[in-house]
Legacy VTK file of the C-alpha trace (Angstrom):
# vtk DataFile Version 3.0
C-alpha trace
ASCII
DATASET POLYDATA
POINTS 418 float
20.054 38.560 56.783
20.605 41.763 55.440
17.014 43.577 53.500
19.376 44.183 50.420
20.754 40.680 50.287
16.882 39.799 50.775
15.243 41.644 47.797
18.349 40.444 45.723
17.275 37.212 46.840
13.455 37.729 46.089
14.406 38.812 42.430
16.591 35.589 41.639
13.476 33.617 42.066
11.331 35.785 39.822
11.906 34.437 36.190
11.039 37.054 33.170
9.170 34.644 31.381
7.539 31.690 31.869
5.798 29.898 29.281
3.260 26.989 30.269
3.050 24.157 27.411
5.483 22.786 25.941
3.907 21.676 22.324
5.081 23.986 18.777
3.320 27.599 21.055
5.244 26.670 23.907
8.429 26.044 22.952
8.497 28.564 20.014
7.372 31.585 22.712
10.000 29.988 25.167
12.841 30.067 22.361
11.542 33.885 21.405
12.005 35.313 24.966
15.884 32.658 25.755
16.839 34.009 22.379
16.186 37.906 23.232
18.188 37.372 26.838
16.036 36.918 29.178
15.350 34.451 31.974
12.797 32.059 30.964
11.553 28.531 32.351
9.026 26.197 30.255
6.696 24.267 32.389
4.778 21.305 30.704
3.169 18.911 32.468
3.861 15.647 30.779
6.890 13.852 29.743
8.766 14.140 26.839
8.233 13.076 24.428
4.799 12.165 23.934
2.049 12.052 22.027
-0.254 14.418 19.710
-3.662 13.618 18.209
-1.972 15.728 14.873
-1.879 15.108 11.059
2.225 16.296 11.418
1.695 18.257 7.998
4.527 21.040 7.897
3.521 23.642 5.246
5.281 26.872 3.920
4.052 29.104 6.759
5.418 26.675 9.490
8.411 25.548 7.834
9.485 29.507 7.449
8.758 30.051 11.382
10.686 27.387 12.586
14.596 28.570 14.788
17.413 29.573 12.353
18.908 26.069 12.017
16.335 23.559 12.802
16.450 20.717 10.657
12.960 19.164 10.286
12.533 15.451 11.151
10.193 14.818 7.976
9.288 11.591 7.534
7.367 12.027 3.882
7.678 15.175 1.283
4.846 15.154 -0.349
4.620 16.178 -4.115
0.738 14.626 -5.066
-2.290 15.072 -3.265
-5.005 12.905 -4.222
-8.660 14.551 -3.861
-11.847 12.378 -3.638
-15.420 13.961 -2.898
-16.677 11.508 0.185
-14.759 8.708 -1.716
-15.865 9.628 -5.586
-14.402 11.455 -8.098
-11.074 10.530 -7.728
-8.368 12.966 -8.953
-4.471 13.492 -7.998
-2.564 16.537 -9.065
1.147 16.514 -8.812
3.946 19.054 -8.743
7.109 19.135 -9.403
8.131 20.999 -6.342
7.533 19.721 -2.262
4.393 20.678 -1.409
4.925 20.332 2.205
6.408 18.199 4.699
5.064 15.160 7.153
6.433 14.920 10.755
5.768 12.876 13.552
5.059 14.908 16.392
7.022 13.852 19.728
10.016 13.980 17.703
9.310 17.863 16.092
8.046 18.698 19.041
11.232 17.488 21.018
13.019 19.063 18.259
11.380 22.487 19.410
11.755 21.952 23.314
16.162 21.332 22.250
16.297 24.708 20.349
14.537 26.572 23.302
16.669 25.097 26.003
19.678 25.835 23.746
18.705 29.402 23.351
19.005 29.647 27.729
14.937 28.737 28.354
14.638 26.267 31.370
12.307 22.958 31.289
10.306 21.414 34.137
7.870 18.541 32.774
5.695 16.482 35.513
4.472 19.630 36.425
0.353 20.661 36.234
-0.826 24.184 36.929
-3.738 24.692 39.133
-4.194 28.840 37.749
-3.053 31.445 37.695
-2.906 34.693 40.049
-2.252 38.222 39.248
-3.697 40.065 42.932
-3.183 38.070 46.097
-1.235 36.623 48.691
0.981 34.711 46.093
1.604 37.838 44.013
4.560 40.405 45.601
4.253 43.212 43.749
1.912 44.540 40.592
4.747 43.872 38.110
4.590 40.247 38.784
2.190 36.983 38.319
1.813 33.755 40.421
1.267 30.386 38.453
0.500 28.448 41.034
1.121 24.845 40.681
-0.578 21.524 41.970
0.547 20.929 45.299
0.355 24.765 45.288
3.968 25.646 45.065
3.819 29.391 42.965
6.111 30.130 40.019
6.599 33.780 40.102
6.912 36.171 36.876
7.234 38.981 34.983
4.849 37.969 32.245
3.412 34.852 31.610
2.814 32.657 27.718
0.185 30.297 28.092
0.183 27.955 25.226
-1.163 24.905 27.300
-3.530 23.792 24.655
-7.113 23.655 22.876
-8.459 23.131 27.097
-6.058 25.511 28.643
-6.423 26.741 32.014
-4.679 30.125 31.124
-6.965 30.482 27.975
-9.769 30.317 31.210
-8.007 32.937 33.054
-8.193 35.351 29.905
-11.154 34.614 29.205
-10.507 32.930 25.799
-13.974 32.818 24.704
-14.535 30.132 21.209
-17.145 29.824 18.622
-16.036 26.683 16.446
-15.300 23.035 18.218
-14.359 19.879 15.763
-13.989 16.846 16.856
-10.811 14.986 14.976
-10.086 10.980 15.042
-6.677 9.966 14.335
-4.988 5.667 13.613
-1.679 5.468 13.256
-1.707 2.730 11.056
1.499 0.197 10.372
1.207 -0.974 7.013
3.679 -3.230 5.112
6.687 -1.821 2.725
4.295 -2.384 -0.896
1.692 -0.739 0.991
3.854 2.137 2.147
5.257 2.446 -1.052
2.404 3.204 -2.983
1.906 5.780 -1.116
4.921 7.662 -0.877
5.296 11.614 -1.863
1.521 11.396 -1.903
-1.223 12.013 0.813
-5.409 11.837 0.362
-7.778 14.157 0.778
-11.387 13.390 1.081
-14.058 15.663 1.291
-16.281 14.174 3.787
-20.339 13.444 4.332
-21.103 16.006 7.021
-20.971 19.440 6.553
-17.585 20.947 6.606
-15.915 17.320 7.470
-12.962 16.028 5.166
-10.645 12.802 5.398
-6.968 12.349 5.162
-3.968 9.874 5.291
-0.441 11.214 5.695
2.063 8.620 5.158
4.990 8.395 7.518
7.523 5.779 6.653
5.748 2.482 7.225
3.362 4.496 9.386
0.226 5.794 7.588
-1.737 8.372 9.863
-5.318 7.976 8.232
-7.854 11.156 10.155
-11.160 12.056 9.716
-12.927 16.010 11.076
-16.104 17.382 12.064
-18.216 19.504 13.877
-18.552 18.502 17.399
-22.062 16.739 18.239
-21.251 14.696 15.306
-19.149 12.098 17.053
-21.162 8.808 15.966
-21.340 9.899 12.036
-17.478 11.002 13.038
-16.729 7.534 13.735
-18.595 5.947 11.174
-16.932 8.375 8.693
-13.497 7.138 9.958
-14.539 3.860 9.946
-15.871 3.525 6.597
-12.877 5.643 5.256
-10.072 3.047 6.809
-12.524 -0.008 5.159
-12.600 1.845 2.100
-8.916 2.270 1.478
-7.729 -1.345 1.998
-6.894 -1.196 5.202
-9.353 -2.252 7.859
-7.139 -5.345 8.387
-4.295 -3.479 9.442
-4.330 -2.915 13.202
-3.705 0.597 14.363
-0.885 1.640 16.905
-2.347 4.823 18.440
-5.687 5.783 17.969
-7.096 8.959 19.478
-9.020 11.704 19.567
-9.105 15.407 19.695
-11.191 18.651 20.260
-9.960 22.151 17.852
-10.950 25.203 18.928
-11.356 28.349 17.134
-11.597 31.378 18.554
-14.353 33.631 18.469
-13.288 36.933 16.533
-13.870 39.393 20.160
-12.223 36.773 21.973
-9.136 38.608 24.357
-5.719 37.274 23.415
-4.155 38.908 26.883
-5.123 40.037 30.105
-2.937 42.213 32.256
0.810 40.174 32.258
-0.721 36.865 30.666
-0.705 36.174 26.726
-1.742 33.569 25.283
-1.086 32.084 22.230
-1.574 28.554 20.049
-4.344 26.182 20.769
-4.611 27.607 24.353
-5.661 31.287 21.971
-8.193 29.391 19.966
-5.661 30.351 16.818
-6.152 27.981 13.599
-7.320 27.683 10.281
-10.686 27.165 10.674
-11.251 25.805 7.505
-8.589 23.058 7.385
-8.305 22.953 11.118
-4.789 23.472 10.695
-2.934 24.625 13.909
0.934 24.063 13.923
1.613 27.002 11.146
-0.916 29.336 13.941
1.065 28.177 17.175
4.414 28.568 16.061
3.266 31.604 14.792
1.763 33.009 17.730
3.788 31.658 19.633
7.112 33.543 17.962
5.271 37.096 18.974
3.790 35.737 22.629
7.189 35.432 23.285
8.740 38.739 21.481
6.128 40.705 23.199
5.970 38.650 26.651
9.510 40.279 27.104
8.064 43.728 26.767
5.289 43.093 29.017
8.317 42.162 31.222
10.133 45.221 30.995
6.811 46.982 31.593
6.793 48.891 34.801
3.123 49.814 35.244
-0.035 48.922 34.434
-0.228 51.436 31.644
2.748 50.071 29.996
1.479 47.054 29.875
-1.524 47.062 28.486
0.011 48.895 25.667
1.912 45.815 24.746
-0.728 43.792 25.353
-2.546 45.727 22.743
0.592 45.563 20.485
0.887 41.998 20.170
-3.285 41.759 19.887
-2.917 43.693 17.172
0.441 41.839 15.314
-1.802 38.573 15.694
-4.378 40.153 14.254
-3.126 42.108 11.598
-1.519 38.814 10.051
-3.217 35.264 11.570
-6.543 37.231 12.365
-7.342 38.043 8.478
-6.230 34.642 7.641
-8.843 33.056 10.014
-11.279 35.292 8.599
-11.223 34.570 5.583
-10.747 30.372 6.586
-13.927 31.646 7.835
-15.494 32.778 4.623
-13.744 29.235 3.111
-15.459 27.134 5.824
-18.531 28.327 5.024
-18.920 27.510 1.575
-17.042 24.501 2.233
-20.249 22.947 4.077
-22.617 24.457 1.577
-21.604 23.107 -1.737
-18.300 20.370 -1.306
-18.834 19.464 -4.797
-18.014 22.761 -6.463
-14.763 22.726 -3.895
-13.863 19.539 -5.436
-14.694 20.525 -8.785
-12.474 23.766 -8.817
-9.800 22.766 -6.762
-9.029 19.336 -9.161
-10.719 21.069 -12.703
-9.453 24.991 -12.900
-5.739 25.231 -12.845
-5.109 28.849 -10.917
-7.745 27.174 -7.980
-4.961 23.863 -7.843
-2.298 27.264 -7.650
-3.398 28.445 -5.243
-3.797 25.397 -3.195
0.349 24.869 -4.124
1.195 28.044 -3.153
-0.612 27.864 0.066
1.126 24.717 1.232
4.278 25.611 -0.182
4.319 28.611 2.091
4.177 31.349 -1.493
0.895 32.954 -0.351
-1.729 32.683 2.339
-5.464 32.223 2.194
-5.331 36.003 3.436
-3.090 37.674 1.393
-4.661 35.488 -1.379
-8.016 37.391 -1.355
-6.167 40.582 -0.887
-3.816 40.644 -3.915
-6.042 38.929 -6.185
-9.686 40.526 -6.328
-10.706 37.684 -8.551
-10.270 35.081 -5.612
-12.170 37.541 -3.231
-15.328 37.884 -6.012
-14.507 33.716 -6.147
-15.500 33.395 -2.684
-18.194 35.697 -2.364
-19.430 33.821 -5.286
-19.447 30.557 -4.087
-21.081 31.189 -0.837
-23.600 33.150 -2.643
-24.244 30.183 -5.500
-26.651 27.642 -5.173
-25.886 24.049 -4.758
-24.120 23.003 -8.001
-23.928 18.673 -8.839
-20.168 17.551 -8.892
-18.481 16.677 -12.141
-18.571 12.721 -12.809
-14.977 12.919 -12.491
-14.850 8.862 -11.998
-10.678 8.259 -11.062
-9.109 10.625 -13.742
-5.883 10.933 -14.920
-2.982 12.390 -12.843
-1.833 15.738 -13.789
1.267 17.373 -12.956
2.153 20.682 -12.936
LINES 1 419
418 0 1 2 3 4 5 6 7 8 9 10 11 12 13 14 15 16 17 18 19 20 21 22 23 24 25 26 27 28 29 30 31 32 33 34 35 36 37 38 39 40 41 42 43 44 45 46 47 48 49 50 51 52 53 54 55 56 57 58 59 60 61 62 63 64 65 66 67 68 69 70 71 72 73 74 75 76 77 78 79 80 81 82 83 84 85 86 87 88 89 90 91 92 93 94 95 96 97 98 99 100 101 102 103 104 105 106 107 108 109 110 111 112 113 114 115 116 117 118 119 120 121 122 123 124 125 126 127 128 129 130 131 132 133 134 135 136 137 138 139 140 141 142 143 144 145 146 147 148 149 150 151 152 153 154 155 156 157 158 159 160 161 162 163 164 165 166 167 168 169 170 171 172 173 174 175 176 177 178 179 180 181 182 183 184 185 186 187 188 189 190 191 192 193 194 195 196 197 198 199 200 201 202 203 204 205 206 207 208 209 210 211 212 213 214 215 216 217 218 219 220 221 222 223 224 225 226 227 228 229 230 231 232 233 234 235 236 237 238 239 240 241 242 243 244 245 246 247 248 249 250 251 252 253 254 255 256 257 258 259 260 261 262 263 264 265 266 267 268 269 270 271 272 273 274 275 276 277 278 279 280 281 282 283 284 285 286 287 288 289 290 291 292 293 294 295 296 297 298 299 300 301 302 303 304 305 306 307 308 309 310 311 312 313 314 315 316 317 318 319 320 321 322 323 324 325 326 327 328 329 330 331 332 333 334 335 336 337 338 339 340 341 342 343 344 345 346 347 348 349 350 351 352 353 354 355 356 357 358 359 360 361 362 363 364 365 366 367 368 369 370 371 372 373 374 375 376 377 378 379 380 381 382 383 384 385 386 387 388 389 390 391 392 393 394 395 396 397 398 399 400 401 402 403 404 405 406 407 408 409 410 411 412 413 414 415 416 417
């Protein structure tokens, strides 16, 4: 074989972009790179479809970040939210417009992957990534990254996107730093038709007994997704909260089809988003909303950006241009999602100190409810709300400073509609 043919054969074996992880972030990254006409390989350690611990709420920013023509596999459309404060002071707010939709993650993730494949990405499942190498014997030149699989196979790429979840190997390679880790526990509870009908179109959000904790009930046809989340280190208390929450709802007599747990990890402000030709996005980068721990919209949006910038990095011919593109990716993340995360951290700090005040505001103060509805529908974000409404920023600062105020005694108030 001539050296010319050998060179062409070697080039053929190098992917433009390799994406590790086929969740919403990875599938979005693969789609964005493939639709730009690049050779894309999507790696996933599990066989698809697979279950993920997740409430499955699709808010406006998630919907807006989906590929063109994507039809959401909605299990329910939410028009009402019941709020409670550790089971007390219950009040339901209603909206004539849909607030958000509910999906099952196996179907949703599978459909996102199929869109990436239709755009031209190739999928390999059942493969586990051991490490990433940007120097050494597995790497033929400075424009190439080796993704080393269990068993020793090296997959070569011009750029790599890490979207392999909150315990990411690619995140470890990049050096992702975390400053908030929370434990989520969840049960999928099949219920009779009469119970399902009572929940149709309505979710419950319960501000929990531990600082920063809350619980939820999301209806999905004949199954209720019931979960709670709180800071890691409160495992026993979090488990008790879930058990008490399920019992209080009258659901203790129904056997869950799935019981699961998951750690959510939120990045430190100075955490890197890249290293050389490797980018991270979604949970692998610690990108999620710190207060609600909502991650799907952050995964979809950061995944799309990572895919777009991975294309630019794949085209970079030297370290200087690679670094420039990686910095541009970081800037795009921080200018959008980073602003939302900063406001979310402030919201979490205020919520940890004064959940009763937040509950009173969102259930009794019309502008607060409108803000909640606007965020869930996608007409605004936490960041835009504070930036465009100075009063909202001042209210958040005041909430963080003010001494604790007793929650109002609003026992089972009449539902209101907007």
